KETI-320497 format. One line per 5 residues: their letters; for each residue x, y, z negated of C-alpha. Coordinates in pm, whole numbers, plus 50000, padded with zeros to 5 digits. Example, Ala and Ser with C-alpha at 12.3 -4.5 7.8 and 13.67 -1.06 7.14 Angstrom:
as> 51230:49550:49220 | 51367:49894:49286
END
This chain:
gcctf> 50198:48568:60919 | 50122:48626:61282 | 50340:48691:61585 | 50173:48835:61896 | 50510:48920:62057
depls> 50414:49281:62103 | 50722:49374:61901 | 51077:49251:61951 | 51122:48876:61899 | 51346:48916:61596
scgys> 51084:49114:61407 | 50883:48790:61370 | 51190:48594:61263 | 51196:48395:61588 | 51520:48301:61761
qsddd> 51653:48130:62072 | 51854:47808:62048 | 52219:47794:62149 | 52195:47425:62239 | 51958:47445:62537
dlnwd> 51984:47520:62909 | 51782:47839:62940 | 51606:48098:62724 | 51248:48199:62676 | 51160:48544:62807
qvnap> 50954:48792:62606 | 50692:48949:62835 | 50520:49277:62741 | 50245:49352:62995 | 49972:49619:62952
mkpss> 49686:49370:62975 | 49606:49078:62748 | 49641:48727:62896 | 49359:48617:63120 | 49269:48295:63292
gqgmp> 49382:48220:63646 | 49658:48061:63848 | 50014:48183:63835 | 50161:48420:63580 | 49940:48538:63295
sgsfm> 49925:48895:63168 | 49974:49035:62818 | 50255:49005:62561 | 50387:48654:62503 | 50687:48425:62525
lvnts> 50740:48273:62870 | 50956:48023:63055 | 50963:48069:63433 | 51051:47731:63582 | 51109:47862:63935
grfag> 51446:47755:64070 | 51512:47520:63780 | 51620:47161:63805 | 51409:46892:63644 | 51500:46818:63283
qkahl> 51633:47159:63180 | 51528:47269:62832 | 51442:47594:62655 | 51398:47608:62275 | 51218:47879:62077
lmphl> 51260:47851:61701 | 51010:47978:61444 | 51145:48099:61108 | 51179:47848:60824 | 50853:47799:60639
kendt> 50837:47721:60266 | 50470:47676:60190 | 50315:47594:59853 | 49963:47510:59965 | 49753:47385:60253
hcidf> 49797:47602:60560 | 49745:47589:60935 | 49961:47704:61226 | 49749:47824:61514 | 49888:47918:61858
hyyvs> 49782:47978:62217 | 49957:47819:62514 | 49952:47837:62889 | 50097:47591:63145 | 50021:47656:63510
sksga> 50152:47698:63864 | 50020:47819:64200 | 50075:47477:64357 | 49875:47293:64090 | 50173:47072:64004
spgtl> 50292:47081:63645 | 50589:47314:63602 | 50706:47121:63297 | 50612:46995:62955 | 50551:47205:62647
nvyvk> 50666:47009:62340 | 50628:47106:61975 | 50870:46970:61714 | 50859:46994:61336 | 51212:46985:61194
vndgp> 51226:46929:60816 | 51502:47059:60586 | 51725:47137:60886 | 51739:46763:60957 | 51715:46591:61295
ignpv> 51465:46740:61535 | 51305:46399:61583 | 51033:46336:61838 | 50765:46580:61956 | 50453:46597:61741
wntsi> 50247:46756:62018 | 50283:46817:62392 | 50099:46916:62706 | 50192:46948:63071 | 49907:47136:63245
tatws> 49626:47369:63131 | 49564:47630:63408 | 49410:47858:63140 | 49504:47987:62800 | 49424:47723:62536
raela> 49450:47695:62160 | 49605:47429:61936 | 49645:47374:61561 | 49934:47227:61363 | 49826:47084:61025
istfw> 50170:47033:60869 | 50182:46882:60518 | 50536:46971:60416 | 50552:47180:60099 | 50807:47352:59878
pnfyq> 51077:47266:59767 | 51101:47121:60117 | 51091:47352:60416 | 51037:47306:60785 | 51079:47478:61119
vvfev> 50856:47458:61425 | 51041:47438:61757 | 50868:47512:62088 | 51040:47334:62376 | 50987:47354:62749
vtsgh> 51127:47075:62967 | 51122:47172:63334 | 50980:46936:63597 | 51149:47083:63905 | 50827:47256:64017
sgyva> 50773:47631:64002 | 50536:47774:63748 | 50500:47926:63402 | 50485:47796:63045 | 50386:48048:62778
idevk> 50286:48075:62412 | 50120:48358:62226 | 49952:48458:61899 | 50132:48211:61670 | 49964:48243:61330
vlghp> 50033:48088:60991 | 49691:48078:60825 | 49638:48030:60453 | 49355:47781:60489 | 49307:47431:60634
ctktp> 49285:47379:61007 | 48931:47357:61138 | 48973:47083:61400 | 49263:46879:61266 | 49288:46674:60942
hflrl> 49556:46745:60679 | 49749:46453:60531 | 49805:46415:60159 | 50153:46338:60034 | 50296:46020:60189
qsvev> 50482:45795:59947 | 50807:45614:60022 | 50794:45236:60067 | 51050:44975:59965 | 51036:44622:60107
nagqf> 51263:44326:60144 | 51395:44241:60488 | 51157:44030:60692 | 50844:44164:60520 | 50571:44399:60639
atfqc> 50619:44760:60525 | 50276:44922:60490 | 50237:45299:60479 | 49907:45440:60350 | 49823:45773:60510
tangg> 49540:45955:60333 | 49390:46259:60505 | 49141:46532:60429 | 48919:46581:60731 | 48720:46382:60979
tdssd> 48835:46152:61258 | 48674:45975:61552 | 48766:45711:61807 | 48919:45965:62047 | 49190:46061:61796
rlwlq> 49531:45899:61823 | 49693:45788:61497 | 50049:45660:61466 | 50346:45643:61230 | 50639:45841:61366
giyvr> 50997:45765:61268 | 51331:45937:61316 | 51567:45722:61524 | 51345:45419:61452 | 51050:45259:61626
daplk> 50703:45408:61584 | 50438:45192:61419 | 50086:45157:61559 | 49767:45189:61356 | 49684:44872:61163
dikvf> 49356:44970:61000 | 49153:45275:60911 | 48908:45321:60624 | 48666:45615:60639 | 48532:45710:60297
narrf> 48322:46005:60408 | 48318:46288:60658 | 48609:46458:60479 | 48837:46172:60375 | 48991:45870:60548
valfs> 49291:45642:60497 | 49500:45506:60786 | 49726:45205:60732 | 50041:45141:60933 | 50274:44840:60916
vvnat> 50635:44809:61021 | 50638:44435:61084 | 50933:44211:61000 | 51127:44506:60869 | 51505:44501:60906
krdag> 51783:44738:60804 | 51748:44897:61148 | 51394:45001:61059 | 51505:45183:60744 | 51467:45560:60765
nyrcm> 51214:45841:60750 | 50856:45810:60875 | 50557:46042:60881 | 50187:46006:60957 | 50060:46159:61280
irteg> 49711:46229:61417 | 49651:46387:61756 | 49303:46534:61791 | 49136:46738:62060 | 49217:47050:61859
gvgvs> 49580:46981:61768 | 49796:46757:61555 | 49825:46665:61187 | 50173:46591:61051 | 50249:46451:60705
nyael> 50567:46488:60506 | 50850:46244:60571 | 50861:45938:60348 | 51147:45691:60340 | 51127:45326:60434
ivkep> 51385:45148:60221 | 51469:44797:60344 | 51657:44581:60098 | 51843:44265:60191 | 51765:43972:59958
pvpia> 52083:43877:59769 | 52299:43581:59869 | 52598:43460:59663 | 52931:43491:59841 | 53095:43190:59676
ppqls> 52967:42841:59592 | 52900:42740:59230 | 53190:42594:59035 | 53196:42247:58881 | 53260:42233:58505
svgat> 53212:41865:58421 | 53072:41547:58574 | 52878:41253:58433 | 52691:40961:58580 | 52355:41137:58565
ylwiq> 52446:41504:58523 | 52657:41786:58663 | 52757:42098:58469 | 52807:42399:58696 | 52898:42765:58669
lnans> 52670:42970:58894 | 52958:43195:59011 | 52705:43441:59155 | 52840:43778:59044 | 52958:43868:59395
ingdg> 52674:43890:59646 | 52586:43997:59995 | 52263:44197:59996 | 52095:44412:59734 | 52013:44384:59365
piiqr> 51896:44396:59100 | 51885:44023:59037 | 51567:43926:58853 | 51582:43549:58896 | 51841:43279:58952
eveyr> 51767:42931:59077 | 51975:42624:59145 | 51889:42422:59453 | 52039:42077:59475 | 51991:41801:59728
tssgs> 52142:41468:59820 | 52395:41497:60102 | 52222:41209:60278 | 51846:41195:60285 | 51582:41463:60239
wydiq> 51541:41473:59861 | 51595:41810:59693 | 51485:42009:59392 | 51495:42370:59269 | 51524:42471:58904
pvdst> 51513:42821:58750 | 51822:42919:58552 | 51849:43180:58276 | 52225:43168:58211 | 52550:43168:58406
sykig> 52600:42793:58351 | 52357:42511:58401 | 52336:42137:58346 | 52163:41949:58626 | 52030:41630:58473
hldpd> 51841:41316:58571 | 52066:41255:58871 | 52152:40925:59035 | 52495:40777:58960 | 52767:40772:59227
teyei> 52568:41003:59456 | 52694:41305:59649 | 52497:41626:59595 | 52504:41967:59759 | 52439:42244:59507
svllt> 52356:42605:59598 | 52241:42911:59407 | 51941:43121:59511 | 51905:43479:59390 | 51588:43689:59383
rpgeg> 51540:44065:59372 | 51210:44246:59307 | 50933:44238:59564 | 50773:43990:59796 | 51028:43800:60000
gtgsp> 51303:43896:59757 | 51460:43549:59743 | 51771:43525:59955 | 51902:43228:60146 | 52091:42963:59951
gpalk> 52453:43054:59895 | 52748:42837:60000 | 52706:42481:59877 | 52922:42293:59628 | 52961:41930:59736
trtkc> 53032:41691:59452 | 52959:41336:59342 | 52834:41199:59013 | 53028:40924:58838 | 52930:40559:58844
adpmr> 52723:40429:58554 | 52759:40103:58365 | 52573:39828:58557 | 52215:39792:58445 | 52249:39417:58388
gprrl> 52425:39107:58510 | 52308:38890:58801 | 51995:38686:58734 | 51860:38343:58825 | 52195:38176:58881
evvei> 52107:37836:59034 | 52273:37543:59208 | 52204:37508:59578 | 52418:37201:59653 | 52651:36973:59456
ksrqi> 52921:36761:59615 | 53209:36573:59470 | 53459:36850:59528 | 53246:37165:59574 | 52946:37343:59430
ticwe> 52728:37601:59609 | 52539:37847:59389 | 52288:38124:59457 | 52139:38411:59259 | 51872:38676:59276
pfgyn> 51976:38957:59514 | 52035:39298:59356 | 52096:39652:59478 | 52204:39996:59373 | 51941:40009:59098
vtrch> 52138:39730:58923 | 52496:39815:59022 | 52443:40192:58964 | 52750:40245:59178 | 52830:40204:59544
rynlt> 53175:40067:59457 | 53151:39735:59273 | 53281:39378:59271 | 53098:39052:59215 | 53327:38773:59096
vhyry> 53257:38406:59031 | 53422:38286:58710 | 53444:37909:58649 | 53634:37674:58420 | 53677:37297:58386
qaggq> 53903:37036:58223 | 54181:36884:58434 | 54466:36670:58301 | 54369:36747:57948 | 54393:37122:58002
eqvre> 54126:37383:58067 | 54154:37545:58404 | 54010:37896:58445 | 53954:38043:58791 | 53779:38340:58949
evswd> 53687:38423:59306 | 53543:38736:59468 | 53205:38686:59630 | 53158:38885:59948 | 52800:38781:60002
tessh> 52643:39071:59809 | 52427:39241:60074 | 52235:38931:60185 | 51874:38872:60092 | 51977:38516:59995
pqhti> 52326:38552:59849 | 52528:38239:59770 | 52884:38127:59708 | 53064:37794:59741 | 53336:37690:59495
tnlsp> 53577:37443:59658 | 53875:37228:59559 | 53704:37094:59250 | 53759:36753:59094 | 53484:36493:59132
ytnvs> 53274:36400:58832 | 53384:36710:58637 | 53181:36951:58427 | 53223:37305:58561 | 53106:37615:58368
iklvl> 53009:37894:58609 | 52907:38258:58559 | 52890:38572:58774 | 53050:38901:58665 | 52930:39233:58813
mnpeg> 53190:39510:58773 | 53218:39876:58871 | 53461:40147:58754 | 53251:40216:58445 | 53180:39866:58310
rkesq> 53082:39505:58364 | 52783:39281:58310 | 52775:38898:58315 | 52514:38646:58414 | 52414:38354:58198
elvvq> 52658:38063:58217 | 52564:37757:58421 | 52721:37412:58354 | 52728:37177:58654 | 52886:36836:58706
tdedv> 53037:36752:59043 | 52934:36428:59211 | 53129:36104:59180 | 53383:36017:59446 | 53599:35721:59548
psavp> 53843:35649:59265 | 54213:35647:59317 | 54399:35315:59360 | 54473:35080:59071 | 54839:35133:58975
lesiq> 55031:34836:59125 | 55275:34827:58839 | 54989:34769:58599 | 54873:34446:58762 | 54976:34145:58558
gstfe> 54882:33782:58616 | 54895:33446:58438 | 54852:33113:58617 | 54680:32807:58491 | 54596:32472:58650
ekifl> 54259:32585:58769 | 54265:32963:58746 | 54469:33281:58771 | 54415:33542:58502 | 54463:33904:58616
qwrep> 54459:34228:58425 | 54530:34590:58524 | 54494:34945:58412 | 54211:35175:58513 | 54292:35404:58808
aqtyg> 54453:35735:58713 | 54153:35917:58865 | 53830:35733:58821 | 53617:36021:58964 | 53314:35865:58799
vitly> 53206:35553:58615 | 53367:35240:58767 | 53106:34967:58791 | 53289:34708:59003 | 53637:34591:59090
ev> 53695:34365:59386 | 53989:34122:59392
END
């Protein structure tokens, strides 16, 4: 259809907005518009900006259009003033399905003569759209006019038409790339951009020209967040007008994160059974992969394992070690893995010691003490951070076997040793080391050592007996109660 504004405004289906500051005026003059400064002549729609404050708006609404095929809206416009200063800005909006008016798709602020522009709008049934002509006054006197608005049943001649734009779904933090394919030519003077409603516009990333009648423009919304989600459309501003695609939705999904930590089912020395406990999440599904991340609470070691059930056994762990266990969830798409959920902190049990102490040797022997040493050992032997090392020894005293044990505190040294005191001289002592933790014990080989001899005790006085003869005295006595060795000489 065509509207030359020779007939009443309503006959073309046009209307004035109730939400603006002033109305457009319909002018019916005997002569057609001609070039020149000031007010044009002819029949057209006009906004006289004289006496208006800056920023006042006038909206003229075209009827709703439900088009099935490629079409072109062609119109003439005029923006001029006697002073040469711009009287205001003429904006054109394309409002889809009675949604938000969005941002202008085309605008101009000065022409001085009647000019022509094309709108190549690629919105088709069952969707509909409405073109809105807006004048925003500048505070200067002058005239803004439009005329001969035509809806043509063929493509625009100077402006490309976009093919259908597809919606894009990405995960937060990723690049959302829109591919805008157009029928028509383009050159370096054209401006291409991705226009959003209530969201940031995206600049041109790349353009691929296939031939004189087909090109593809690529736009990326970088590091997309939930704030970037919404409707976008492809835009091209050419010397002859503007091309506008349909709206496509940018859907930004948040990678899923479990709300609660995993639950502990059972504990061993080298394994932990857990329940993932990941049914409640922050973020978006569907969940296509579950992983368990576990790390030592101290140190930098960690590992990640995929999980295909709601429970999982983490094996090959170190005994008596604290671990932090989290669950990672993944949804479809690049960057779909969320942050680790809250961590479960737990500790494995101790394991039975690997072996007993080795290379038990004598360092020093005295009459009443023995110093021993052994090969140093660490966690790889104890398999527990809580352990005891005890020295067990036994010997005969007074006809009875004496059994003793002492705790050795010299376990961290690179040359560990222990001294057993208060022993009897010249006594065989059997010695062994016992390594114990909460889960078991391991013994060293037994070492038999004899203490050195020492000064014997006194001869019992009551045992001394003597007989006298003319030339000699015969004495006899009992051996000392404690010989502490082999007596080789008595002195009288």
